[in-house]
N, C-alpha and C positions, 0 to 999 in steps of 0.2 A: 925602875928599883931592879937589886940584881935580883935573877932568879936562878935559886940553889938548886944543882943534877937532884931531877927526879921529882921538883914537884910542877904541877901543872898549871899550865898559864892562864891567867885569870880570864872570866867567859867577858869580860868588858873588854878586855883591851884586842881579843877575835874578833869581835863583831863591829868594833870601831875601824878595822882594815877594809880599804875600799877595793873594788873589783880589781881596779888599776893597778894596784898595790901588789897584787902575786902574783902581775909578769916577773920572770926573773929573765933578764937580760943572758944572751950566753956566753960574756965573756964580764960581769960585771957579777959578784957575788951580794950576798943578802947585805941588808943595809946595815952598817956597824954597831946601830944600839940593838939589831936584832940577830947579832952575832953568837949560836949557843955555846956553851960550855961546851957540851958534851954533843954525840950523835943523835941520842932519842928526840928532843925538839926538831931537828933538822927533819927527822922522817916524817915527821905530827905535821909538822909545816908541811912537807912537798904531796901529803895525801891531802889537807885539804887545801892545795892548787888543784887538784886533779878533780876534787870535785867539782872546783868551781867552775874549772875549764869545761867541763860537761853540763853542768846547768848553763852556763852562756852560751855552750854551742846550740841549745835547744831553745834560743832566744829567735827572734824575728831576723828576716836577712841581713837589714843594715843595719843589727845592734851586732852581728855576728861580722860582718864587715870592720865595723869600727874597731869592734876588740880585737880583730887579727892586725888592723892596721895601725893602731896607735905605740907610742912610742914611749919607752917609761922613760921617766927621768932621771939625768942621773942623780945619784946620791949626794951630790954637792948641792943640788936644788932641792932638796927635800928639809923639812923641818926634823934638828936635831931631835925632837921630842915625841912629837905625835908622828912623824915620817910623810907627812902630805906634803906635796909638794909644793913648793914656794909660790907667792905672785909674781908672776913676769915668764914662768918656765914656762916648758910646750905643751905639757898637761896641762897647765892652770888656763890656758888660752886656748881653747880647743880653735876657735877660728881662725888661730896664726899656724895652727900644726899644718908641716907639710901633707901635699897628698898622695896617698897609697900608690906603691909601684907596681906595678904588675906585674903577677908573678909569672913563671915559665909557663903555664896551660894557655894564657891568654891573659885578656881584659878582666875577667870577672873572679872576682872572690873567691877563694879555696874553703868549702868548709872543713869544720872539723869532723864530719862523720858523712864519707862518700857516698852513701845511697842516697843523702838528702838531698844533693846535687843533682841528683839521676832524673831525667823528666818520666812521668809518668808515662807509659808506652800507651800509644793510638788502638783503643778498641775500636775501632773502626764503624761503629755505629753512628746515624744521622743523628743532629744537634735533636729533630724533634722525636724521637721514642718516647719520651715521659711524656712529650706533650699527647700523644693520642689519646682519643675519647677512650671509655670502658665499651668494651666487644659484647658484653654483654649484659642486662637489668635485673639480672635473678642467678640463683647459684643452680638453678636446675640444672637437669644433665640434658644437650640436646640431643633432638631425634636422628639417629641414624639410617640410612636406608644400603642395606644389603646386598648386593646383587652378585650372585657368584660369576665369578670368571670361567669362561668357555672358550676350548678351544676353535677358531674357526674353520669351517671344514673346505679343503680347497678348491676351487670352481672349477667345472666337466664341462665341457664342451665342444665342439669343431668348430662353431663359428663367433666371431668375435664380440663384443657388445657396441661397438664401434660400428660393425655391418648390421646386424640385427635392429641396434636404436633400444633395446632392453638393457636394463641396468643389470649388474652381476647379484645383485642381493632381491632377484627377483621372485622367490620364495621366501623371503624372512619375515616371520612371526605366523607361519602357516602351521598347521600339524601335517607333516606328512603322509598322514594314511589318509588324510583326508583328500591332499591332491594328487594320490596315487588313485583314488577311487575316482578323481573329476578326470583325471587323462584318461582313466578305459572307460568310461560314460558318453564322453562326447561323441556327437553323428558328425562326421565331417565330409561324408560320400557323395552328398548333392550339393555343395558349396566348395567350387575351387578356391576361393577366398580363405574359407575356414583351414582347406587344407592346407595351404601356403601358410596360415599361425601359427598352424598348429605343429608344421616341421619346425616352423622359426622357434617357438620354446621350447620342440626339444632338442634341438642340435644349440643351439644359443646359449655361449658358456656365462654360465649363472653358480651360483654355490647354494647347496641343498641347506636346509634349517640345521642345528645342531644337534638336535635328536632327530633321529628318521634318516640319517644320510643317503645310509643303503638302501630303505624302504623306497623311497623316490628317484634312486638312480635304479633301479630294478622296472621301477613303473615305467622308466622313459624309455628304456631296453623292449621292454615287452609290448607299448605302442608303436616304437618303432617297427617292430616284426611283425605288427596284427598290419600295419598298413604297407606290408610288404616292402622293406627298408632293409633288409640285411648287409646290405654294405655298409650303411649310416652305425646300427648297432653294433656292427663287429668293431668298425673305428671307435666308437663312444666307449665302448668296452673295452677296448686296448688304450687308452688314454686312462682311464679312471683303474688301470689294475685289471688285468682278469682274472691273476692268480691268489687276490686277497681273500676271497671267499669262494667255496662251492657253489654258491648259485651265479656269482658270478661269471665263473668259467663255464659253467652247463649252459649260458644264453650264448657266451661267446662260442664253444664250441659247435652248439648249432648255428649259429651264424655263419661262421666257417663252412659248417655242409654243404653250405647250398649255394654260398658265395665260389665254390671251389676250395679255397684257402684252409681246408684241413690238416694239411700239412705241419702247419706252423704252430695249432693247439694240440696237436697226436705229439710235435717232439716237446712241448711245455709239459705233457700228460708223462712223457716216458721216463721227466723227469722228475716230477711230481706226484707219483700214481696216486697220492691220496686227493686229488681234485677230482677223481675220478664219479660221473657221478653213477655209476652203475659198471656191470663188468663186462656187459655188451660194447661200450663204449673202450675200454681195455682192451678188449680182444680184436674189435679193429682196427686201433690206434697201430699196436701192436702188429698187426699185418701190414696195414698200409707204410711203416716203417724197415718192412721187411725181416723181421723177427719173428716168421713163423712159429720157430718152436716155442715161444712164451706165448703165442697165441694159444696153440695146441693146447697147452698144457693148462691157460686158463680159461679154454674150454670146458676141458674133461673136469677141470675145480667145478665151476659153474653148473655140468653138469650133474656130477656126484652130490652136489649140498644144494642144489636144486634152486641155483641163485637167479635162474633167471626162469620165464616160461617156455614151453614146449615147443612156442611159434618162432621164439625169440633163436632158439637152441638149434632151432631147425634153419633157419636163415643164414644165423653165422657158419652153419654147418656147411650148405653151400657156397657160402662165400671164401671158406679154408680149403674147401675140396672138390672144389668146379668138374674135376673129371669121372667123380664117382657119379653125378646126378648130369650127365649130359643128353641121356632120355628122358629125362624125370617128369613127370608134369609139372606144369607150373605151380606154385605157390600160390593159395589163398592171397588174396589182397585184401591189407589191411584197412581199415573203415577210416581212422584217425591214426594215420603213421605219424611217428614223429620224424625230423630230418634225418637221422642216422637211420630209422629203417630205410626211409622214403632210398638215400645213397645205397644202403645194402641191396635195393633189389634194382636199383639204376647199375651194378657194379657186377651182379652176374647176369643181365640180360634183359633184366623183367621189368623195365621201366614202367613207373606208374606217370600218367597224364595228371599236370597240375591243373586244372580247369575246376575240378571239385574239391580240390586240396585249400587250407588258408591261402593268403593273398602271398605271403613271403615265397612259398615254395616256389612261384612263379618267378619269382629270380634264379632260380635253377636253370631255367629254361633258356635263360638269355644268354649260355654258354654256347659254344659253336657245338658243342655234344648235341646238341638239340636240332629240329628240321626247320626251316625258314619259316614254314606253319607257325610251327611251334613256340619259334619266337617272333614273330608275326601278334598272336594272339596273347603270351606274353606281356606283349612289351605295353597293347592295346591295354591291358589288364590295368598295368602300373599306372600306366599316364592319366589313367582314368581318375587313380586316389590321390595324384600328383607326385608319387614315388621315384617316378623318371625323367628323366629332362627329355623334351617333346624332339631334339636335336638327334638323340637316339631313335624315336621312333620313325623319323623322314628318314635316317641313314638305312634302317630296316626294311622302308615302304620303295627307298630307290635302290636297294643292293639289286634286283634282278626283275623279267618282266614275268607277271601273275601268271601260273603254272598253269588253273583254270579258273573256272567262272564261279557267283555265289558266295555268299560269305564274305571273309577277310579279304579273297583277292580281289573281288567287286570296289573295296576299297581301296584295295591298292592300285589298282589299273585307274580308279578315277582321279587321284591323288599323284597321281602321273603324269597323267594327260593336263590338270591343272597346271601342274610346275613346268610343262614345257610351253604351256601358253605363255605363263608368265616371265621366264626366258626369251621368247619373241616379241614378249611388247607391245604385243597389239591385242589393242582391247576389244576386238570382235572375238578373238580367241578365250579372254579372260571371260568375258562375257556368257559365253557359252559353255565355258567349262564349271566356271564357278560354283551354280548353284548344285550342279551333280557333284562334286566335291564336298561344298557344305552339307549336301543331306548324307552323303557316306558317313562323314565324321560323327551327325547328330545320332546314327544309329548306332555308333561307337560311343557316345558321350563323350569324346575328346575334343569340344569346341574351342575350347580356352587355350589347350595346345596349338593348333590350327592358326589360333588367331594370332598368337605369341609369334611363330613360323612367317607367316606372310603377314600383317598386317603392315607392316613399313614397304611393302613393293605394293601394294593394293593402293596404298596411298597416293603411288608413282602413275599409275596407270589411271587415267581418264573415262568415265563410267558414266553412262549415262540410265533414266529409268529404272526398271527392280534390281538389276544390277548394280549401280550406284547404292542402291538404298541399302542392296545387303551387303554390300562392302563396308559403308559406313557401320553398321548394325555389327560387321564384324571388329572392327576398329574400336569400338568402343569395350570389347572385350579383352584388348590387349593392354599392356603395362599403360602406352601411351592414349589411352582413353579421353585425358584432357584434352589435347593436342585436336584429335577429331572430333570434341564436342563444339569446335569454333566451326566446322565443316558440315555442319548436316547440310542433306542436297535437300530436303524439302519443310515448308515451313507447317507442319500439323502440329497439332497439339501433345499428339503423342512422342513424336521427334524431339520438338522444344522441351518436353518433361524430362527425357532420358539426356538431353543434355544438359540440362539445369542440375541434376542430381550427378554428374559428369563433374562439372565445376561446383558443387559443394554447396549450392545455391537452390535448390530447388524453390520451383515456383508454385504455392499451394494453387491457386486458381486452375492451373492444369491437370491438377490429380484427376484419375476420372474414378477411378475405384478405391475401394478402402485400405487398400496395399501400399496405393500410391499415395494415399492422405499419411497414414503410419510413417511411411518415408521420410517425405515430407517434414513431419512432424520432428523426425532424430536431427535435421539439419536445421530445424530453424534456431533463429536466434532466444538463447535463454534455454534450450533445452539440456535435461541436466540426468544424470544417472538416478537407477533409484536407490530408494534410501539404505537399503542394504550392502547395493555395491558402494556406496558414498563410505559406510562403517568404514567397510576393507580398505577402501583406498587412505581414509583416515589412521587406522593404522597401521600403514603399509606394507599391506598386503597385497602388492602389485599383481603377482602371477594370480593369485586363485581369485582375484576380483576378473580377471579377464577371462579364465577358465568358468566361470558363472555366466561371464557374458556370450561365451559364445554357445552355450546349452540354451541360454536366451533367443539366441538368434535360431536355433532348430526348431524350439519351439514355434515361434516369431513363422517362419518360413511355413511350419505345416498349419497356419493359418490363426494362430494368436497374438494376432497386431499390436496387443501393448506391449507384449515382450518386444515385438518386433522392434519398435523403437524406443525402448529401453537399452536393450543391445546397442543398437546403431550409437544411439549418447553416450553408452557407456565406449565402447571405441574411438569417440571422436574425443572425450574428455580426456583419455588418457595418450593420446598421441597418434591411434593410428587413422588415420584418417584416409590413408590412400585404402586399407582394408575395407573400413564402411565404404565409403564409394563403390569398390569394386565387389563387395556385397550386396550392394542395393540392386548394381550395372547387373549382374549375373542372375539376381532374385528375378528383374523384369524381363531377362533377353532371350534365358536359354527354356524358362519354362519348362521346368520338371517338377513343380510341386503341383 
């Protein structure tokens, strides 16, 4: 029926229109029976078409494809009344419709909305993320362990861990104050094996505990000076940084005063005067560097302000003004001089003997400014504690002919005759000179140094009788003890027991004394360190455990046989097998206890 302008389209007429009838071919106008008489209906119809297209775009992909590829039936194939396609038209027969032509982008149909055709981005998560089981069975908060982060101190030492066999974290877990007390208290004078182990601990490249690193470093420096080793103490202080604290600088300065390298320390003190331990050091170093005016000014200030004692001022006055005291009486000798006082007396020509001074002062006698006799006595003293290389001692013994007789001169003469006999290769000459030389070494208590020097040469000389027995015992004290243990000259039970100790498999049946039985028990299968030392090892406190074992060995050597067994068992448990064997052999062969 005709529609008047302004009259709304009947509802049933719009609802009856199928979706396909809303498509408008670009080259065909609306159906003739729907031609409007005014522009209002055409605008409303286009609006309805747009809504329908939007609704149809939200359908499934196949529906979108069919909507885009459908061909609108021509107007002549539509029913004039209803607008429906007539039978036989392409839309009435979907199965006979032509296939869709591919679009310009590809074979897939275009979407009415671009983002619907865009694939979702790959989140990069594995496909099993959502299949993981729950990580907790409750909503309670997990327990959290808090460990404070501390910076590790740099390792300090002169010998690498690869050479010593000790780990860098040797002191881990121990209290620095406890370690310092142990280092100071361990007795090593009577056991060369313990002396060697102590030097290894002091000089090995190790890292101090996080707290108390300075305390442990100062304890190491003090122990080296106590053992008569100012040269290693100076080198260790220089590696650690001698100018970082006043305490380090003071120990470094003392070491250089005894080794003769005070020029380096004085130059440093001139650049950083705040490191000076006292005014005496500043006065000495200023004069040592040639700045006499500054030295005199400092001396006058120290006198006016009473910063130094009268004895120190008098000594420094003679050092600064030697011409004024040419005919003056010598100054009273101090009972306990420090290294600076010792050097000042030496500078003014009143050198003090070192025999009654601490062991570190003996190193000052090794310089060329000391006489040969003083050098020999100092070398024997330092060799006795293990602070001097035996080759240095041999060089001093062989330097010249003895100037007199008695004391050190008799030892020099005996060693020179024995060395000459070795060079000749004569068994008779060696057998004649060896006992005398050995007694001389026993008097000086430097038997192990003698063994280190001559054990290999003695092994190549064929000897018999007592000389062969003595040579074999000397070889057991040398580093090649295990090789010598297979060449025992006699089949006595005592010699066999010594050989078994050298091999690490002692025969309990051949142990004669209680001490021998204690030594054999330490090397027996199943021997273990005492419980308190095992607890330290379990906590990783290896260094402290070794120090405490050294204290036990000292007690065991004095007669506490239980401690002797525990100490040697401890050394073997931590891999110090060589130390354990040499300590046991020295305890039996040196007869110092």
